[in-house]
N, C-alpha and C positions, 0 to 999 in steps of 0.2 A: 429424520426429516430436517432438511436445511430450509431456512426461511430467509429470503433476501429480496428486498423490493426491486433491485436491479434498475433503478431509475437512471443512475449514472453509469459511466464506464471508467472507473478509476481503480486505484490500487486494491480497495476492498473487494470490488466485484471480480477483479482478476484473481484474487486469492480464493474466492468462493469457487470459481471455475477450476482452479488448480487442485484444490482440496477435494471437491466433489468428484472430479474426474478420476483422481487417484483412488479414492475410496470405492468408487463404483467398479474399479478393476479388481477389488479384493473380494473373493467369493464369500468371505465370512461377514460381509457388511451389505445390508440392503439399503440402498440410498434413494431418496426422493428429494427433489428440490422444488419448493414452492416459490415462485417469483412472478414478477409482473409480465403480463402478456405482451408479446411483440417487442420485448426488450432485447438489447444486444446480449445480455447474460443468458436469457432463455434460448436465443438462437445458437449461441456458442456451446451451451451445455448440451443441447439436442444434437448438434453436429458432432460432439465428442462422445455421444452414445450414453449420456447420463439421463436417467428417467426424470422428466420434468412435469410438474403439474402447474400450468400457468393460469393466471386469474387476472381479470380486469382490476387494476390497482390504481385508483385515482388519488384521493387524499391519502396522506401517510397512514392514518388510522382508518382505513376503508373497512366498513363492516362486512363487505362482501368477502374480504380476505379472511376475516375471523370465521365466517360461516364455512368458507372453503377449508380452512384448517381443521375445523371441528369435524367435517365430513371425512377428511383424509386421515386424521390421526387414528392409529390402531393401538389396542392394548399392547404394552411392552415397548412402545416406541420411545425414542429420545428426540427432543427438538433442539436444534442448534440454530439460534438466531444470530444474524450477521450484521444488523444495523439497528438503530434506535427504534424505528417504527416496527420492524420485524419483531424486535424484542417485546414491545408493548403488546402486540397482538398475540404473540406466542405465549406470553405470560398469562394473559387472560384465559386463553383457550386451554392451555395445559393444566391450569388449576381445575377446570371443569372436567378434563379428561384424566386427571391424576397421573400425569406423566412428567418426568423431570425436564428442565430447560437448561441448556448450556448457552451462554452468550459470549460472543467475541467482542472484546473492547479494543478499539483501534484509535482512540484519541486520548489526549492528556487532560482536557478541562474537567473540572469537578462534575461528578454525576448529578444530574438534575432530579432523578427519581431513585434515590438510594434504596428505598424499600423494595422496589422491583428487583434490584440487584441482590438484595439480601435474600429474596425468595429463590433466586436461581440456584440450581444444584452445583453449578461451577461457572466461573468466569475465566475465559481464556484471554490473557493480556498478551499483546504481541511484542512487548518488551518489558524490561524491568522498570523503565520509566513509567509505563502505563500501570504496571502493578502498584507502584508507589501511589499513583493518583487514585486508584481504586481503593487501596488501603486507607487513604486519607478520607475517603467518603464513608468509612465505617463498615465496609464489607469484611467479614471474618477472613483472616489470613489463610486458613486452610481450604478455602473455596477458590482461591486465586491461583491459576496455573500460568506460567509463562511459556508460550509456544510461539516463537518468532514466525513471521511471514516466510514463505518459501519462494524459491525461484526454480523454474523448470530447466534444469541443467541440460537435459537431453535435447531440448529445443534451442537453448541459448548458446551453449558452448560451440556447437558446430557453426554457428553464425557469426563467430567473432570477427571483428573488423581486421583488415590487414592494413599495414602502414602504407600511406600514400604520400605523395609530394604536394597534395592539395593544401591550400591555406588552412590555418588552424580553425577548427569548427567546435564551438562550445554549445552544449545542449543542456537545457533545464526542463524537466518534466514536472509541471506543477499546475494546480488549479489557480486561476487568477483571483486570489483572495489575499487580503492583507497579511494573513498568517504565513504565507509562503515566501514573503520577502523578495518578490520579483522587482520591487522598486529598488532594493539594495543592489540587485543584479545590474539594473540599468546604470546606477551610479558607478559601479565597478567597471562596467563596459565603457563608460565615458572616460574613465581614467586610463584604461588600457589602450583605447583608441589613439590617445595622444602619442603613444610610443609604438604601438603595433596596429596601424590602421588596417592591416590585412585580416585581422581576426574577425570572424563572423560568429553570431550567436543565433540559436533557435530556441524559442520557448514553446513547448508542447503543452497545450491545455487551454481552457477557456474559463470564464467566470465573470462575476459582477465588476471586477476591477479593470476589465480590459480597456474601456474607454479612457480611464484616467491614466493607465500605464502607457497607452499609445500616445496620449498627449505629452506625457513626460518624456517619452522616447523622442518625440519631435523637438521638444525644448532642448534636449541634450545633444541634438544633431546626430542621432543614431538611426535615422530612417533607413540608411543603406548598410547598417551594421547588425541590427537586431530584428529578427523576424518573429512575429507572433503567428505561429502556424495554426492555432486553434486546436479543436479536438481532433485527434488522430486515432483511428481505430487500432492501428498497429504501430505504436510508438517505437518499438524495438528496431524497426527498419531505419529510423532516423538515428536512434541512439547508437547503433552499431558503427555508424560512420563518424562518431564524435571523437575529437581529440581529448577533450576533458568533459566530464559531466559535473554540473554545478547544482547544489541544493542549498539555497540561501535562507532556509526557513527560519521563522521566529519560534515556531513550535512544530515538532515532528515526532510522532509516536515511534516510528522506526525508519520508514523510508523504503518502500518496496522498489521504487525506481532506482535507488542507490544499489540495491542488491542486483538488479538487472545490469547496471553499469559494471559492477564488479565482475559478474559472470562473463560479460563481453570483453573484459580486459580494458575497460575505459577508466582511467584514473578519475577520482572523485574529489571535489572540493566542497565541503559541507560545513554548515554552522555547527558549533559545539553546543547543541541543545538537546535535551530530552533523550530520545532513543537513537539519534544519529551517531553518537559515539559507540553505541552497541553495534550498529550496522557496520562500522569501520574498525571494530575491535581487533580483527585479525589482519588488518592491513588493507592496502589498496586505495587509500585516500588520505587527505589532509583536512584537519579540522581548523576552523577559524572562528573568532568571536562573532556572535550574531550582531546584526545592525552595524557592521563595520565594512563599508565598501573598500576602504584602503587595504585592509587585511585580505579581503576576498581577492582583490585585484593582484596583490603581491603574491599570493599563493598560486593563482593561475599563471602569472607570468613566470614564476620560478619553474613550474612544470613545463611550460612551453619552451623555456630557454635551456632546459637540461634534458637532452634525449635519454641519458642514462637514468635519471630520476623517473622520467615517464615510463621507461621500460620496466624499471623495478616495481613501480606502483602497479603497472598492468599485470605483471606476473603475480604479484602478491594478491591482487584482486581476484584473479581466477581461482587461486588457491583458497582465499577467504570465502568465496561464494559457496564452496562445498559444505561449509557449516550451515548453509541455509537451503539445502536441497529439498526436493519434494519428500524424500524419504523421512527426513527429520520432521517436517511438518505433519506428515501422516502419522508417524509413530507417536509424536507428542499428543496429537489430537485423540488418537485411539486410546492412549493411556488415560486421558481424561474421561472418555466415554466409559471405559471399563471400570474406573474407580467409582463411577456413579451407578452403573448397572449392577455392580456387585453389592451395593448397599441394600439391606433388607427392604427399606421403604420404596425402592425402585423396582422391586420384582413383581 
């Protein structure tokens, strides 16, 4: 049983869809996803043929969800929680039902409820950087497993962008929150505009910082240069036409949008923080210091000015993306499940 609130449609929700869809195609696995009613996650899971049990999910710790989980759980089940609220509810119900809980950890900050993590049968960290953060919270090392996010290569690789003579188009997929560093992107865009006024930027995502960022865009004279496109249900359509993908985060567990860019053959410029070096470990991008608009601008301009470098990064990226295919995601997750179900206390 997978539990995910599905309130947003971001990298975590896309990973639930990717994993559940692949597991549902395995005849040895019986998959059920409990998620919020009328969410995009529920709709896309249903369209993909995954068995869904949706429930009215208002507040994060909605008691209706707990009751729903209690009814749905069967002896011998394993519960996989994919976000904080899902984990809290699954932890409470699973203890009553005496079934093990696996929790996916997708962020770097210190864990607020370490005892809940200590009770989990296993924690799946999406990067080594996340693993270190979980370890620092006191969770036993043997319960932490690194299984990176995946990318649907069968869907993405055929959609790779072709080279065009259009002006350079830079794309950033990010929630509009301080941690994502979109303000650093704006400063870099202003530097580049002085030398390359034809360059255009699109930021895909929404969030509480949008008003402040739009005001800063106006102050920097970037109204005709940077577009805030807001929430986009299918961001790959925009990303596949990008010349360069930019991830200026101050903190990033791994960066599933970076993996999408690699698979599409779009060179990446990303901050050298947390899990982003892991996402680019096999090539396809350039790392720059965080909080440094000058370094970000210089890296982007170097790729734009050097077609051979752009082509080399593009080729390296598509090769690197194969390290993050769905097969690896599923195999790693199933290994975690099997390690738990083989334990005497889980039988």
